C-alpha positions as CSV (number, residue, x, y, z in Angstrom):
1,M,-69.6,136.6,176.4
2,R,-69.3,136.9,180.1
3,I,-65.9,137.8,181.5
4,L,-64.8,138.1,185.1
5,A,-61.6,140.1,185.1
6,L,-58.9,140.4,187.8
7,E,-56.0,142.7,188.2
8,S,-53.3,142.4,191.0
9,S,-50.0,143.0,189.1
10,A,-49.1,146.2,191.0
11,V,-50.0,148.0,194.3
12,A,-53.7,148.5,193.4
13,A,-56.1,145.6,193.0
14,S,-59.4,145.5,191.1
15,C,-62.0,143.2,189.5
16,A,-64.6,143.8,186.9
17,A,-67.6,142.0,185.3
18,Y,-67.9,142.4,181.5
19,I,-71.1,141.0,180.1
20,D,-72.4,141.1,176.5
21,G,-70.1,143.8,175.4
22,R,-70.2,146.2,178.3
23,L,-69.0,146.6,181.9
24,R,-71.6,145.6,184.4
25,A,-69.6,146.1,187.6
26,R,-66.1,147.0,188.8
27,S,-64.3,147.4,192.0
28,W,-60.8,149.1,192.5
29,Q,-58.8,149.8,195.6
30,D,-55.3,151.0,196.6
31,A,-55.4,150.4,200.3
32,G,-51.8,149.1,200.7
33,L,-53.1,145.7,201.8
34,T,-51.8,142.4,200.4
35,H,-53.8,141.1,197.4
36,S,-54.1,137.7,199.1
37,R,-56.4,139.5,201.6
38,T,-58.3,141.8,199.3
39,L,-58.8,140.2,195.9
40,M,-61.4,137.5,196.6
41,P,-63.4,139.6,199.1
42,M,-63.5,142.3,196.4
43,V,-64.8,139.8,193.8
44,R,-67.4,138.4,196.3
45,D,-68.7,141.9,197.3
46,M,-68.8,143.2,193.7
47,L,-70.8,140.2,192.5
48,R,-73.1,140.2,195.5
49,N,-73.8,143.9,195.1
50,S,-74.5,143.5,191.4
51,G,-76.7,140.4,191.7
52,L,-74.3,138.3,189.7
53,D,-73.3,134.7,190.2
54,I,-69.6,133.7,190.1
55,R,-70.7,130.5,188.3
56,G,-72.3,132.5,185.5
57,F,-69.1,133.5,183.7
58,D,-67.6,131.9,180.5
59,V,-64.1,133.4,181.1
60,V,-62.0,134.3,184.1
61,A,-59.3,136.8,182.8
62,V,-56.3,138.1,184.7
63,S,-53.3,140.2,184.0
64,H,-50.6,137.6,183.9
65,G,-47.7,140.0,183.9
66,P,-45.4,141.7,183.8
67,G,-45.6,143.2,187.2
68,S,-45.0,142.4,190.9
69,F,-43.9,138.8,191.1
70,T,-46.1,138.2,194.2
71,G,-49.0,140.2,192.8
72,V,-48.9,138.3,189.5
73,R,-48.8,134.9,191.2
74,I,-51.7,135.8,193.4
75,G,-53.8,136.9,190.4
76,V,-53.0,133.9,188.3
77,A,-53.6,131.5,191.2
78,T,-56.9,133.2,192.0
79,A,-58.1,133.0,188.4
80,L,-57.1,129.3,188.1
81,G,-58.9,128.6,191.3
82,I,-62.1,130.3,190.2
83,A,-62.0,128.6,186.8
84,E,-61.4,125.2,188.4
85,G,-64.4,125.7,190.7
86,T,-66.8,127.1,188.1
87,G,-65.9,125.5,184.9
88,A,-65.0,128.8,183.3
89,R,-62.0,129.2,181.0
90,A,-58.9,130.9,182.6
91,V,-57.2,133.4,180.3
92,G,-54.2,135.6,180.8
93,V,-53.5,139.0,179.1
94,S,-50.5,141.3,179.2
95,T,-50.7,143.9,182.0
96,L,-49.3,146.5,179.6
97,E,-51.8,145.7,176.8
98,A,-54.7,145.9,179.3
99,M,-53.6,149.4,180.3
100,A,-53.5,150.5,176.7
101,R,-56.9,148.9,176.1
102,L,-58.3,150.9,179.0
103,L,-57.4,154.1,177.1
104,T,-58.6,153.1,173.6
105,E,-61.9,151.7,174.9
106,G,-62.4,154.9,176.8
107,G,-61.8,157.0,173.7
108,V,-58.8,158.8,175.3
109,L,-56.3,159.6,172.5
110,A,-57.1,156.3,170.7
111,D,-55.0,157.6,167.8
112,A,-51.9,158.3,169.9
113,V,-48.8,156.3,170.5
114,T,-49.5,154.8,173.9
115,L,-46.5,154.1,176.1
116,A,-47.6,151.6,178.8
117,A,-45.0,151.5,181.6
118,M,-44.7,149.9,185.0
119,D,-41.9,150.7,187.5
120,A,-39.7,147.6,187.4
121,R,-37.2,149.0,189.9
122,R,-33.4,148.8,189.4
123,G,-33.6,151.7,187.0
124,E,-35.9,149.8,184.6
125,V,-39.5,149.8,183.4
126,Y,-41.7,147.1,182.0
127,A,-42.9,148.7,178.9
128,A,-44.7,148.3,175.5
129,A,-45.9,150.8,172.9
130,F,-49.2,150.7,171.0
131,L,-50.8,152.8,168.3
132,G,-54.5,152.7,169.1
133,E,-55.1,148.9,169.4
134,E,-52.1,148.0,167.2
135,R,-49.1,146.7,169.2
136,L,-45.8,148.3,168.1
137,T,-43.4,146.5,170.5
138,S,-43.4,143.4,172.6
139,D,-43.4,143.6,176.3
140,T,-39.9,144.2,177.6
141,A,-37.9,145.1,180.7
142,V,-35.6,148.0,179.8
143,P,-34.1,151.2,181.1
144,A,-36.7,154.0,180.8
145,P,-34.6,156.4,178.7
146,L,-34.0,153.7,176.1
147,F,-37.6,152.9,175.7
148,C,-38.5,156.6,175.6
149,V,-36.2,157.0,172.6
150,R,-38.0,154.1,170.9
151,A,-41.4,155.7,171.6
152,A,-40.3,159.0,170.3
153,E,-39.2,157.3,167.1
154,F,-42.7,155.9,166.6
155,A,-44.2,159.2,167.3
156,K,-42.1,160.9,164.7
157,K,-42.9,158.3,162.1
158,T,-46.6,158.5,162.7
159,G,-46.9,162.2,163.5
160,K,-48.9,161.2,166.6
161,P,-48.5,162.5,170.2
162,I,-47.5,160.1,173.0
163,I,-49.7,159.3,176.0
164,C,-48.1,157.6,179.0
165,V,-50.1,155.2,181.2
166,G,-49.2,152.9,184.2
167,D,-47.5,153.2,187.5
168,G,-44.3,154.0,185.6
169,A,-45.9,156.6,183.4
170,E,-44.4,159.6,185.3
171,I,-40.9,158.2,184.9
172,C,-41.3,158.0,181.1
173,Y,-43.2,161.3,180.9
174,N,-40.4,163.2,182.6
175,Y,-37.8,161.8,180.2
176,L,-39.9,162.5,177.2
177,K,-40.5,166.1,178.3
178,E,-36.8,166.6,178.7
179,M,-36.4,165.3,175.1
180,G,-38.9,167.9,173.9
181,E,-41.5,165.4,172.8
182,D,-45.3,166.0,172.5
183,C,-46.5,163.8,175.4
184,R,-49.0,163.7,178.2
185,L,-50.1,161.5,181.1
186,A,-53.3,159.6,180.9
187,P,-56.2,161.1,183.0
188,P,-55.9,160.2,186.7
189,H,-58.9,157.8,186.6
190,L,-57.2,155.8,183.8
191,L,-53.6,156.1,184.8
192,R,-53.2,152.9,186.9
193,Q,-53.8,149.3,186.2
194,D,-57.5,148.4,186.2
195,A,-59.4,145.1,185.7
196,A,-61.7,146.9,183.2
197,G,-58.7,147.0,180.8
198,V,-58.1,143.3,181.5
199,A,-61.7,142.6,180.5
200,F,-61.4,144.7,177.3
201,A,-58.1,142.9,176.3
202,A,-59.6,139.5,177.1
203,A,-62.7,140.2,175.0
204,A,-60.6,141.2,172.1
205,L,-58.4,138.1,172.4
206,M,-61.4,135.8,172.5
207,E,-63.1,137.5,169.6
208,S,-59.9,137.3,167.5
209,G,-60.1,133.5,167.2
210,E,-56.4,133.2,168.1
211,D,-55.1,130.3,170.1
212,V,-55.1,131.1,173.8
213,P,-52.2,129.5,175.6
214,P,-52.6,127.9,179.1
215,L,-52.6,130.6,181.8
216,R,-49.2,131.1,183.5
217,P,-47.3,134.0,184.9
218,V,-45.1,136.1,182.6
219,Y,-42.3,137.8,184.6
220,L,-39.9,139.0,181.8
221,R,-36.9,138.7,184.2
222,L,-35.7,136.7,187.1
223,S,-36.9,137.3,190.6
224,Q,-34.5,138.7,193.2
225,A,-34.3,135.3,194.9
226,E,-33.4,133.6,191.6
227,R,-30.8,136.3,190.8
228,E,-29.2,135.9,194.2
229,R,-29.1,132.1,193.8
230,L,-27.3,132.4,190.4
231,E,-24.9,134.9,191.9
232,R,-24.1,132.5,194.7
233,E,-23.6,129.6,192.3
234,E,-21.4,131.7,190.1
235,A,-19.3,132.8,193.1
236,A,-19.0,129.2,194.3
237,A,-17.9,128.1,190.9
238,N,-15.3,130.8,190.6
239,T,-14.0,130.0,194.1
240,G,-13.6,126.3,193.1
241,N,-11.6,127.3,189.9
242,T,-9.0,129.3,191.9
């Protein structure tokens, strides 16, 4: 299986080539530039420097969310465009599951309760919990303290430590330490979102034989523009009823 993986759901952007069960190439950067400017040049340069052809992949995988609304849209649109142009299959995987897979594939506390978290702003995190490769919760947008309580319950039931990963890891780690839980942060080189994790998650999905739905963004909650529109409509309706 030959997988070209993309990750643009947060501030950093990355791409990876996963061929016949191992990573052949990867590129990662956190330069503060928009993903619409960086993602395709990263893919082009990675493939060129590795002697790989973009038309030689069976699957184009991308983290389809949760995450930055703009970042997720750019990643999904890029994956669909590459798939359309090359005949590859476009596949989406959870950003949170991809982060957890990055740890288990790397052998970092594979037998721990992994709390994958992204900063969702407004006092919330996008989060999910895993035990090794087993999913314990669905992806959700929730106040960080509430999810930390859930993760601590899983840890107590299993007798396992907690490892926090993602750009919201520090938020959850601080709450868990205040609760007196046995927890730690993922190593710095595995802490942030990475296309390598997307490749691992996509490979597991394809090998599972499960139905793969059409690729689309997964946001978990409304965008700010949508929330403001609903608030305006509600205010207008209330004004009309007075």
